[in-house]
All heavy atoms as an XYZ file, in Angstrom:
855
protein
N     139.317    105.158    102.924
C     139.103    106.500    102.427
C     138.862    107.417    103.622
O     138.070    107.122    104.502
C     137.895    106.508    101.489
C     137.496    107.873    101.034
S     136.104    107.728     99.914
C     135.871    109.417     99.561
N     139.525    108.515    103.619
C     139.389    109.475    104.707
C     138.313    110.483    104.341
O     138.342    111.106    103.297
C     140.724    110.199    104.923
C     140.913    110.836    106.282
C     140.770    109.793    107.383
C     142.266    111.482    106.374
N     137.307    110.585    105.187
C     136.180    111.474    104.941
C     136.485    112.854    105.505
O     137.205    112.993    106.475
C     134.915    110.924    105.598
C     134.453    109.641    104.984
C     134.836    108.416    105.524
C     133.660    109.648    103.863
C     134.417    107.232    104.963
C     133.239    108.471    103.287
C     133.612    107.270    103.843
O     133.196    106.108    103.273
N     135.921    113.881    104.881
C     136.126    115.221    105.442
C     135.454    115.309    106.806
O     134.397    114.767    107.037
C     135.446    116.143    104.434
C     134.532    115.286    103.655
C     135.099    113.906    103.693
N     136.104    115.946    107.695
C     135.513    116.149    109.016
C     135.913    115.118    110.041
O     135.367    115.095    111.136
N     136.880    114.231    109.717
C     137.284    113.207    110.681
C     137.943    113.860    111.891
O     137.738    113.437    113.029
C     138.225    112.167    110.020
C     138.793    111.217    111.044
C     137.471    111.408    108.941
N     138.738    114.916    111.651
C     139.350    115.601    112.794
C     138.279    116.291    113.638
O     138.445    116.431    114.849
C     140.387    116.615    112.304
O     139.776    117.574    111.462
N     137.180    116.699    113.009
C     136.071    117.276    113.773
C     135.392    116.222    114.639
O     134.883    116.541    115.718
C     135.048    117.918    112.832
C     135.486    119.200    112.142
C     134.420    119.659    111.163
C     135.761    120.279    113.167
N     135.385    114.985    114.164
C     134.823    113.905    114.977
C     135.593    113.774    116.278
O     135.003    113.597    117.346
C     134.868    112.577    114.221
S     133.747    112.497    112.829
N     136.903    113.846    116.190
C     137.721    113.758    117.399
C     137.468    114.954    118.304
O     137.391    114.818    119.521
C     139.201    113.683    117.022
C     139.572    112.408    116.301
C     140.991    112.463    115.745
O     141.626    113.520    115.728
N     141.479    111.318    115.287
N     137.288    116.106    117.710
C     137.054    117.311    118.481
C     135.729    117.252    119.248
O     135.665    117.605    120.420
C     137.072    118.531    117.553
C     136.816    119.883    118.226
C     137.983    120.247    119.136
C     136.603    120.951    117.175
N     134.668    116.769    118.583
C     133.344    116.740    119.205
C     133.022    115.412    119.886
O     131.942    115.264    120.470
C     132.259    117.050    118.172
C     132.278    118.484    117.738
C     132.659    118.821    116.457
C     131.925    119.495    118.614
C     132.681    120.145    116.042
C     131.939    120.814    118.221
C     132.317    121.144    116.935
N     133.891    114.439    119.787
C     133.683    113.167    120.468
C     132.665    112.269    119.784
O     131.972    111.503    120.436
N     132.580    112.362    118.451
C     131.668    111.517    117.679
C     132.479    110.391    117.066
O     133.582    110.613    116.568
C     130.979    112.347    116.568
C     130.090    111.470    115.708
C     130.196    113.480    117.170
N     131.941    109.178    117.091
C     132.653    108.051    116.521
C     132.760    108.212    115.001
O     131.838    108.679    114.346
C     131.939    106.739    116.846
C     131.997    106.393    118.292
N     133.122    105.913    118.899
C     131.050    106.484    119.252
C     132.880    105.703    120.180
N     131.626    106.055    120.427
N     133.919    107.799    114.468
C     134.142    107.928    113.028
C     133.157    107.093    112.231
O     132.695    107.502    111.175
C     135.568    107.491    112.676
C     136.610    108.498    113.035
C     137.942    108.076    112.514
N     138.082    106.609    112.555
C     139.211    105.961    112.424
N     140.312    106.603    112.223
N     139.256    104.658    112.472
N     132.822    105.888    112.731
C     131.885    105.020    112.014
C     130.519    105.682    111.878
O     129.855    105.556    110.847
C     131.737    103.680    112.719
C     132.989    102.857    112.617
O     133.832    103.113    111.774
N     133.121    101.873    113.486
N     130.095    106.374    112.916
C     128.809    107.060    112.871
C     128.828    108.141    111.812
O     127.893    108.281    111.018
C     128.495    107.676    114.243
O     128.547    106.654    115.229
C     127.140    108.330    114.256
N     129.900    108.918    111.793
C     130.020    109.982    110.808
C     130.099    109.412    109.389
O     129.456    109.920    108.465
C     131.248    110.841    111.089
C     131.466    111.898    110.041
C     130.655    113.029    109.997
C     132.453    111.741    109.072
C     130.842    113.992    109.009
C     132.635    112.693    108.091
C     131.833    113.813    108.065
O     132.001    114.757    107.099
N     130.874    108.334    109.203
C     131.021    107.748    107.876
C     129.699    107.194    107.364
O     129.359    107.352    106.187
C     132.087    106.659    107.898
C     133.494    107.215    108.062
C     134.525    106.125    108.282
O     134.198    104.945    108.313
N     135.778    106.533    108.445
N     128.935    106.555    108.242
C     127.632    106.025    107.839
C     126.700    107.162    107.437
O     125.973    107.067    106.436
C     127.015    105.217    108.975
N     126.724    108.247    108.190
C     125.888    109.405    107.868
C     126.323    110.027    106.546
O     125.495    110.385    105.720
C     125.981    110.434    108.988
C     125.310    111.727    108.643
C     123.983    112.012    108.711
C     125.961    112.909    108.152
N     123.751    113.295    108.297
C     124.949    113.880    107.943
C     127.271    113.244    107.872
C     125.231    115.146    107.469
C     127.543    114.509    107.392
C     126.531    115.455    107.199
N     127.629    110.127    106.338
C     128.173    110.749    105.130
C     127.795    109.946    103.880
O     127.452    110.513    102.848
C     129.689    110.869    105.256
C     130.333    111.645    104.141
C     130.275    113.033    104.120
C     130.998    110.997    103.101
C     130.865    113.760    103.095
C     131.590    111.709    102.082
C     131.524    113.089    102.083
O     132.101    113.801    101.066
N     127.849    108.626    103.969
C     127.512    107.777    102.831
C     126.009    107.763    102.566
O     125.565    107.573    101.448
C     127.997    106.355    103.062
C     129.499    106.229    103.001
C     129.974    104.839    103.376
O     129.196    104.018    103.851
N     131.251    104.580    103.169
N     125.225    107.955    103.608
C     123.774    107.889    103.501
C     123.180    109.182    102.943
O     122.049    109.194    102.483
C     123.200    107.600    104.887
C     121.762    107.235    104.929
C     121.316    106.778    106.302
N     121.629    107.766    107.316
C     122.347    107.515    108.404
N     122.822    106.322    108.619
N     122.572    108.459    109.297
N     123.915    110.257    102.951
C     123.413    111.556    102.518
C     122.947    111.524    101.078
O     123.607    110.983    100.201
C     124.505    112.622    102.640
C     124.397    113.430    103.869
C     125.439    114.532    103.859
O     126.519    114.369    103.326
N     125.107    115.638    104.465
N     121.792    112.117    100.827
C     121.298    112.254     99.474
C     120.578    111.044     98.917
O     119.990    111.118     97.849
N     120.615    109.941     99.619
C     119.936    108.743     99.142
C     118.519    108.721     99.714
O     118.316    108.879    100.909
C     120.673    107.480     99.594
C     122.051    107.331     99.003
C     122.712    106.074     99.486
C     124.112    105.947     98.949
N     124.797    104.773     99.474
N     117.544    108.536     98.835
C     116.168    108.435     99.308
C     115.831    106.957     99.472
O     116.187    106.124     98.639
C     115.209    109.094     98.331
O     115.238    108.411     97.097
N     115.161    106.658    100.532
C     114.790    105.287    100.830
C     113.451    104.998    100.146
O     112.415    105.521    100.565
C     114.702    105.101    102.342
C     114.536    103.660    102.734
O     114.591    102.790    101.849
O     114.350    103.395    103.938
N     113.476    104.192     99.113
C     112.267    103.920     98.325
C     111.213    103.210     99.160
O     110.018    103.484     99.025
C     112.630    103.079     97.109
N     111.655    102.318    100.032
C     110.696    101.591    100.872
C     109.972    102.549    101.820
O     108.762    102.446    102.014
C     111.414    100.514    101.684
C     110.494     99.728    102.593
C     111.242     98.780    103.498
O     112.438     98.544    103.270
O     110.610     98.288    104.450
N     110.713    103.501    102.381
C     110.113    104.460    103.315
C     109.119    105.378    102.593
O     108.068    105.698    103.133
C     111.199    105.279    104.001
C     110.703    106.091    105.157
C     111.894    106.582    105.974
N     111.479    107.199    107.187
C     111.197    106.565    108.313
N     111.289    105.253    108.361
N     110.831    107.214    109.387
N     109.453    105.771    101.371
C     108.550    106.607    100.580
C     107.266    105.840    100.274
O     106.162    106.391    100.356
C     109.245    107.078     99.287
C     108.273    107.768     98.357
C     110.406    107.990     99.626
N     107.403    104.557     99.955
C     106.237    103.724     99.677
C     105.367    103.584    100.924
O     104.140    103.692    100.845
C     106.685    102.349     99.181
C     105.556    101.431     98.811
C     106.061    100.100     98.318
C     104.901     99.172     98.013
N     105.360     97.846     97.609
N     106.000    103.352    102.078
C     105.243    103.243    103.325
C     104.523    104.546    103.659
O     103.379    104.537    104.121
C     106.166    102.844    104.481
C     106.549    101.376    104.569
C     107.549    101.158    105.688
C     105.325    100.513    104.778
N     105.193    105.673    103.409
C     104.554    106.958    103.667
C     103.309    107.142    102.803
O     102.286    107.628    103.281
C     105.532    108.111    103.409
C     106.508    108.361    104.515
C     107.348    109.580    104.198
C     108.345    109.883    105.277
N     109.137    111.083    104.977
N     103.392    106.740    101.550
C     102.226    106.885    100.674
C     101.099    105.965    101.121
O      99.922    106.344    101.062
C     102.602    106.613     99.222
O     102.954    105.267     99.037
N     101.436    104.749    101.589
C     100.414    103.838    102.083
C      99.771    104.366    103.366
O      98.557    104.245    103.550
C     101.012    102.451    102.336
C     101.374    101.654    101.090
C     102.139    100.399    101.465
C     100.119    101.297    100.314
N     100.583    104.964    104.234
C     100.051    105.528    105.475
C      99.128    106.693    105.156
O      98.035    106.809    105.723
C     101.205    105.957    106.411
C     100.703    106.835    107.538
C     101.899    104.733    106.976
N      99.529    107.538    104.237
C      98.674    108.674    103.862
C      97.367    108.190    103.232
O      96.287    108.717    103.508
C      99.399    109.602    102.897
C      98.615    110.875    102.608
C      99.320    111.779    101.633
N     100.607    112.249    102.096
C     100.784    113.281    102.919
N      99.748    113.927    103.380
N     101.998    113.644    103.267
N      97.439    107.141    102.390
C      96.233    106.606    101.759
C      95.289    106.008    102.801
O      94.075    106.217    102.734
C      96.615    105.559    100.725
N      95.840    105.288    103.766
C      95.008    104.701    104.815
C      94.380    105.788    105.679
O      93.226    105.676    106.110
C      95.837    103.747    105.681
N      95.126    106.856    105.922
C      94.613    107.961    106.739
C      93.461    108.669    106.026
O      92.436    108.967    106.635
C      95.744    108.946    107.042
C      95.375    110.020    108.008
C      95.300    109.749    109.363
C      95.105    111.302    107.571
C      94.971    110.746    110.268
C      94.769    112.301    108.458
C      94.701    112.019    109.815
N      93.611    108.909    104.728
C      92.530    109.567    103.992
C      91.334    108.635    103.822
O      90.195    109.093    103.804
C      93.011    110.052    102.612
O      93.590    108.959    101.911
C      94.020    111.165    102.746
N      91.587    107.340    103.720
C      90.495    106.373    103.611
C      89.653    106.368    104.887
O      88.438    106.215    104.829
C      91.057    104.973    103.347
C      90.000    103.903    103.208
C      90.598    102.522    103.070
O      91.821    102.366    103.083
N      89.761    101.526    102.928
N      90.286    106.572    106.017
C      89.561    106.589    107.296
C      88.987    107.966    107.600
O      88.438    108.176    108.669
C      90.492    106.166    108.429
O      91.432    107.183    108.679
N      89.136    108.897    106.670
C      88.654    110.269    106.807
C      89.292    110.974    108.007
O      88.663    111.760    108.699
C      87.130    110.305    106.917
C      86.458    109.764    105.682
C      84.974    109.628    105.847
O      84.429    109.768    106.929
N      84.302    109.333    104.748
N      90.535    110.637    108.270
C      91.307    111.317    109.303
C      91.043    110.850    110.714
O      91.496    111.479    111.659
N      90.324    109.747    110.879
C      89.994    109.322    112.233
C      90.862    108.171    112.739
O      90.802    107.834    113.915
C      88.523    108.895    112.302
O      88.316    107.736    111.525
N      91.663    107.569    111.877
C      92.475    106.420    112.278
C      93.746    106.871    112.970
O      94.379    107.840    112.566
C      92.821    105.562    111.066
N      94.110    106.158    114.010
C      95.362    106.405    114.703
C      96.438    105.458    114.200
O      96.263    104.757    113.194
N      97.546    105.413    114.919
C      98.682    104.602    114.478
C      98.346    103.109    114.463
O      98.744    102.388    113.548
C      99.886    104.860    115.374
N      97.607    102.639    115.464
C      97.264    101.207    115.503
C      96.380    100.825    114.328
O      96.592     99.801    113.675
C      96.553    100.866    116.804
C      97.447    100.915    118.001
C      96.675    100.533    119.231
N      97.512    100.747    120.405
C      97.227    100.280    121.599
N      96.122     99.610    121.800
N      98.031    100.502    122.600
N      95.364    101.634    114.072
C      94.441    101.329    112.974
C      95.156    101.377    111.635
O      94.941    100.523    110.770
C      93.289    102.329    112.970
O      92.608    102.292    114.195
N      96.000    102.363    111.450
C      96.728    102.480    110.185
C      97.688    101.306    110.011
O      97.817    100.757    108.922
C      97.459    103.835    110.100
C      96.421    104.925    109.868
C      98.509    103.833    109.001
C      96.953    106.299    109.749
N      98.344    100.905    111.092
C      99.243     99.751    111.011
C      98.466     98.502    110.606
O      98.930     97.715    109.766
C      99.947     99.537    112.343
N      97.273     98.319    111.162
C      96.456     97.156    110.796
C      95.991     97.243    109.345
O      95.982     96.233    108.626
C      95.240     97.046    111.720
C      95.630     96.600    113.107
O      96.653     95.943    113.290
N      94.819     96.944    114.091
N      95.605     98.425    108.897
C      95.127     98.586    107.521
C      96.232     98.292    106.513
O      96.004     97.614    105.503
C      94.587    100.004    107.325
C      93.322    100.290    108.106
S      92.913    102.034    108.179
C      92.251    102.292    106.555
N      97.433     98.786    106.774
C      98.556     98.556    105.848
C      98.993     97.096    105.892
O      99.317     96.499    104.859
C      99.722     99.512    106.185
C     100.956     99.177    105.379
C      99.307    100.952    105.947
N      98.965     96.485    107.085
C      99.359     95.083    107.214
C      98.376     94.181    106.474
O      98.776     93.182    105.876
C      99.449     94.684    108.693
O     100.380     95.551    109.336
C      99.912     93.254    108.860
N      97.091     94.533    106.498
C      96.091     93.751    105.763
C      96.330     93.794    104.253
O      95.930     92.880    103.543
C      94.679     94.257    106.070
C      94.073     93.554    107.258
C      92.614     93.914    107.415
N      92.537     94.786    108.586
C      91.918     95.943    108.639
N      91.284     96.403    107.586
N      91.910     96.659    109.734
N      96.976     94.841    103.771
C      97.291     94.938    102.342
C      98.517     94.105    101.973
O      98.889     94.035    100.801
C      97.518     96.394    101.949
C      96.262     97.226    102.011
C      96.506     98.668    101.616
O      97.581     98.947    101.046
O      95.629     99.494    101.877
N      99.167     93.509    102.953
C     100.275     92.606    102.667
C     101.647     93.153    102.983
O     102.646     92.487    102.756
N     101.721     94.361    103.517
C     103.014     94.954    103.861
C     103.062     95.102    105.376
O     102.285     95.867    105.950
C     103.203     96.321    103.181
C     103.167     96.126    101.664
C     104.502     96.965    103.620
C     103.038     97.376    100.889
N     103.939     94.360    106.049
C     103.966     94.425    107.517
C     104.408     95.805    108.008
O     105.389     96.361    107.534
C     104.973     93.343    107.907
C     105.807     93.125    106.703
C     104.949     93.462    105.516
N     103.626     96.340    108.958
C     103.915     97.645    109.526
C     103.475     97.626    110.978
O     102.324     97.306    111.277
C     103.173     98.749    108.754
C     103.364    100.175    109.253
C     104.802    100.613    109.035
C     102.420    101.123    108.540
N     104.407     97.953    111.869
C     104.088     98.012    113.292
C     103.488     99.356    113.671
O     103.606    100.341    112.933
N     102.863     99.391    114.829
C     102.184    100.629    115.218
C     103.166    101.736    115.566
O     102.882    102.912    115.371
C     101.228    100.392    116.370
C     101.905    100.148    117.682
C     100.896    100.094    118.783
N     101.625    100.065    120.042
C     101.085    100.281    121.195
N      99.827    100.539    121.290
N     101.806    100.242    122.286
N     104.346    101.386    116.083
C     105.330    102.423    116.433
C     105.873    103.075    115.168
O     106.039    104.299    115.101
C     106.461    101.841    117.269
C     105.982    101.298    118.572
C     105.894     99.983    118.932
C     105.490    102.040    119.687
N     105.388     99.863    120.186
C     105.134    101.121    120.686
C     105.305    103.393    119.938
C     104.606    101.509    121.903
C     104.794    103.768    121.159
C     104.445    102.834    122.128
N     106.152    102.253    114.163
C     106.654    102.805    112.906
C     105.568    103.618    112.211
O     105.844    104.658    111.604
C     107.138    101.676    112.007
C     107.905    102.161    110.810
C     108.588    101.013    110.119
N     109.462    101.517    109.080
C     110.039    100.737    108.186
N     109.848     99.439    108.233
N     110.814    101.249    107.268
N     104.326    103.137    112.301
C     103.213    103.891    111.716
C     103.080    105.244    112.404
O     102.843    106.265    111.747
C     101.911    103.098    111.846
N     103.264    105.263    113.707
C     103.189    106.527    114.440
C     104.288    107.488    114.028
O     104.058    108.696    113.885
N     105.493    106.967    113.830
C     106.601    107.824    113.402
C     106.369    108.364    111.994
O     106.649    109.529    111.716
C     107.921    107.058    113.471
C     108.403    106.830    114.883
C     109.722    106.111    114.914
C     110.152    105.881    116.360
N     111.448    105.227    116.437
N     105.849    107.514    111.113
C     105.561    107.967    109.754
C     104.445    109.007    109.762
O     104.494    109.983    109.013
C     105.179    106.781    108.867
C     106.308    105.794    108.547
C     105.758    104.574    107.827
C     107.387    106.457    107.730
N     103.449    108.804    110.616
C     102.373    109.793    110.735
C     102.924    111.122    111.224
O     102.529    112.189    110.750
C     101.294    109.292    111.694
C     100.398    108.228    111.128
S      99.201    107.638    112.328
C      98.176    109.100    112.535
N     103.845    111.077    112.173
C     104.433    112.315    112.691
C     105.240    113.023    111.612
O     105.197    114.248    111.506
C     105.307    112.007    113.904
N     105.980    112.268    110.804
C     106.749    112.873    109.717
C     105.839    113.530    108.680
O     106.182    114.561    108.112
C     107.609    111.812    109.018
C     108.811    111.360    109.807
C     109.610    110.287    109.085
O     109.423    110.137    107.846
O     110.398    109.602    109.738
N     104.675    112.914    108.450
C     103.734    113.451    107.475
C     102.836    114.527    108.065
O     102.079    115.175    107.337
C     102.868    112.320    106.908
C     103.601    111.282    106.059
C     102.702    110.094    105.772
C     104.067    111.910    104.764
N     102.884    114.685    109.384
C     102.049    115.686    110.041
C     100.597    115.256    110.170
O      99.699    116.092    110.221
N     100.348    113.957    110.228
C      98.991    113.441    110.337
C      98.644    113.208    111.802
O      99.396    112.563    112.529
C      98.865    112.116    109.570
C      99.255    112.155    108.102
C      99.165    110.768    107.502
C      98.375    113.115    107.345
N      97.500    113.729    112.215
C      97.044    113.568    113.599
C      95.611    113.065    113.555
O      94.776    113.616    112.833
C      97.113    114.898    114.377
C      96.619    114.723    115.790
C      98.520    115.444    114.364
N      95.327    112.060    114.343
C      93.983    111.505    114.384
C      93.012    112.509    114.979
O      93.298    113.158    115.981
C      93.981    110.220    115.221
O      92.667    109.756    115.382
N      91.861    112.643    114.344
C      90.847    113.562    114.843
C      89.864    112.859    115.760
O      88.840    113.413    116.115
C      90.082    114.172    113.680
C      90.914    115.133    112.876
C      90.094    115.759    111.814
N      89.550    114.709    110.935
C      88.936    114.943    109.798
N      88.781    116.166    109.392
N      88.476    113.971    109.059
N      90.137    111.641    116.112
C      89.248    110.866    116.971
C      89.364    111.387    118.397
O      90.406    111.279    119.016
C      89.654    109.385    116.922
C      88.689    108.455    117.572
C      87.497    108.183    116.690
O      87.566    108.342    115.495
N      86.410    107.797    117.270
N      88.283    111.946    118.961
C      88.380    112.431    120.336
C      88.387    111.252    121.307
O      87.720    110.249    121.064
C      87.115    113.275    120.515
C      86.151    112.707    119.539
C      86.971    112.198    118.378
N      89.142    111.362    122.375
C      89.158    110.263    123.346
C      87.812    110.177    124.059
O      87.142    111.183    124.289
C      90.270    110.653    124.316
C      90.400    112.120    124.166
C      90.010    112.455    122.763
N      87.420    108.969    124.394
C      86.154    108.786    125.092
C      86.330    109.146    126.557
O      87.374    108.893    127.163
C      85.672    107.329    124.995
O      86.675    106.472    125.539
C      85.406    106.944    123.545
N      85.294    109.735    127.121
C      85.330    110.115    128.536
C      84.589    109.059    129.331
O      83.453    108.705    129.010
C      84.672    111.481    128.741
C      84.660    111.910    130.167
N      85.794    112.321    130.820
C      83.661    111.966    131.072
C      85.484    112.627    132.064
N      84.196    112.414    132.239
N      85.216    108.560    130.352
C      84.594    107.539    131.185
C      84.348    108.109    132.567
O      85.256    108.637    133.201
C      85.489    106.310    131.283
C      85.647    105.625    129.949
C      86.373    104.320    130.095
N      86.446    103.682    128.782
C      87.398    102.877    128.419
N      88.372    102.596    129.240
N      87.388    102.339    127.231
N      83.132    107.988    132.993
C      82.791    108.434    134.333
C      83.147    107.332    135.318
O      82.899    106.159    135.073
C      81.296    108.755    134.427
C      80.913    109.973    133.648
C      80.395    109.864    132.366
C      81.093    111.240    134.176
C      80.054    110.981    131.637
C      80.763    112.367    133.456
C      80.236    112.226    132.190
O      79.901    113.334    131.472
N      83.708    107.739    136.427
C      84.074    106.744    137.428
C      82.904    106.543    138.386
O      82.188    107.475    138.732
C      85.316    107.186    138.195
O      85.060    108.405    138.845
N      82.713    105.316    138.810
C      81.653    104.987    139.753
C      82.278    104.844    141.132
O      83.326    104.230    141.287
C      80.974    103.669    139.373
C      80.441    103.632    137.968
C      79.123    104.294    137.803
N      78.039    103.359    137.914
C      76.827    103.747    138.276
N      76.610    105.002    138.575
N      75.846    102.909    138.323
N      81.597    105.408    142.114
C      82.075    105.292    143.490
C      81.761    103.907    144.020
O      80.693    103.353    143.740
C      81.400    106.346    144.377
C      81.790    107.754    144.040
C      83.245    108.041    144.389
O      83.865    107.321    145.159
N      83.782    109.076    143.788
N      82.683    103.354    144.757
C      82.440    102.041    145.334
C      81.551    102.132    146.565
O      80.761    101.245    146.831
C      83.776    101.378    145.681
C      84.581    101.039    144.437
C      85.865    100.332    144.782
O      86.019     99.884    145.935
O      86.717    100.222    143.893
N      81.693    103.204    147.309
C      80.849    103.401    148.484
C      79.893    104.551    148.204
O      80.256    105.530    147.553
C      81.701    103.742    149.707
C      82.611    102.622    150.143
C      83.415    103.036    151.378
O      83.431    104.202    151.725
N      84.048    102.077    152.002
N      78.691    104.401    148.715
C      77.736    105.486    148.542
C      78.073    106.631    149.467
O      78.745    106.459    150.489
C      76.323    104.985    148.805
C      75.842    104.060    147.710
C      74.335    103.984    147.689
O      73.677    104.893    148.221
O      73.833    103.008    147.132
N      77.563    107.814    149.124
C      77.807    109.011    149.919
C      77.113    108.888    151.275
O      75.940    108.534    151.362
C      77.289    110.243    149.171
C      77.538    111.519    149.885
N      78.791    112.043    150.032
C      76.692    112.368    150.519
C      78.722    113.173    150.713
N      77.452    113.399    151.010
N      77.838    109.176    152.321
C      77.279    109.098    153.663
C      76.512    110.390    153.933
O      77.022    111.489    153.723
C      78.406    108.915    154.707
C      77.831    108.859    156.105
C      79.225    107.692    154.380
N      75.247    110.236    154.395
C      74.456    111.427    154.718
C      75.027    112.121    155.934
O      75.371    111.493    156.936
C      73.006    111.049    155.006
C      72.231    110.824    153.725
O      72.663    111.373    152.702
O      71.210    110.122    153.754
N      75.137    113.426    155.807
C      75.619    114.230    156.924
C      74.393    114.858    157.570
O      73.584    115.490    156.898
C      76.593    115.316    156.432
C      77.779    114.653    155.742
C      77.025    116.209    157.588
C      78.700    115.629    155.070
N      74.228    114.664    158.845
C      73.026    115.221    159.501
C      73.026    116.734    159.435
O      74.049    117.403    159.567
C      73.124    114.725    160.928
C      74.525    114.276    161.115
C      75.076    113.965    159.773
N      71.825    117.325    159.245
C      71.653    118.758    159.127
C      71.310    119.316    160.518
O      70.135    119.469    160.872
C      70.546    119.054    158.126
C      70.403    120.524    157.850
O      71.183    121.329    158.329
N      69.397    120.871    157.077
N      72.332    119.642    161.276
C      72.109    120.126    162.637
C      71.667    121.586    162.657
O      71.038    122.023    163.605
C      73.394    119.992    163.468
C      73.791    118.571    163.691
N      73.062    117.694    164.444
C      74.874    117.861    163.235
C      73.652    116.514    164.478
N      74.769    116.599    163.729
N      71.971    122.358    161.632
C      71.665    123.791    161.639
C      70.381    124.107    160.871
O      69.994    125.269    160.795
C      72.830    124.567    161.031
C      74.155    124.431    161.761
C      75.236    125.172    161.015
C      74.063    124.934    163.180
N      69.696    123.106    160.343
C      68.461    123.289    159.577
C      68.620    124.272    158.416
O      67.841    125.197    158.276
C      67.309    123.748    160.460
C      66.595    122.593    161.102
O      66.686    121.469    160.605
N      65.914    122.845    162.189
N      69.615    124.082    157.641
C      69.818    124.952    156.479
C      69.345    124.265    155.229
O      69.456    123.140    155.012
C      71.305    125.328    156.346
C      71.728    126.221    157.438
C      73.125    126.700    157.168
N      73.573    127.605    158.227
C      74.762    128.077    158.338
N      75.682    127.719    157.507
N      75.079    128.896    159.305
């Protein structure tokens, strides 16, 4: 079957298979992705907005549905969810102590 826009594929240098896959995929909603999005949103609200992608991936995986942290991060980005957990600040310790500088001018 010849899809509309095949001559445009040649014009723009896009492979026909890529265009055909996109054309067939149009309008179809992925039920699994919708389910994962709802689980990610539920886990995020359960954590009161403080869970990041790793925590959400662990929470959803514990419920029996495997979810990696990268996919959880992408789903969070699609849903517009951002962790409100502030990063911890770590003070660095000097390995050598400060060398005293002699006060020659008595200031």
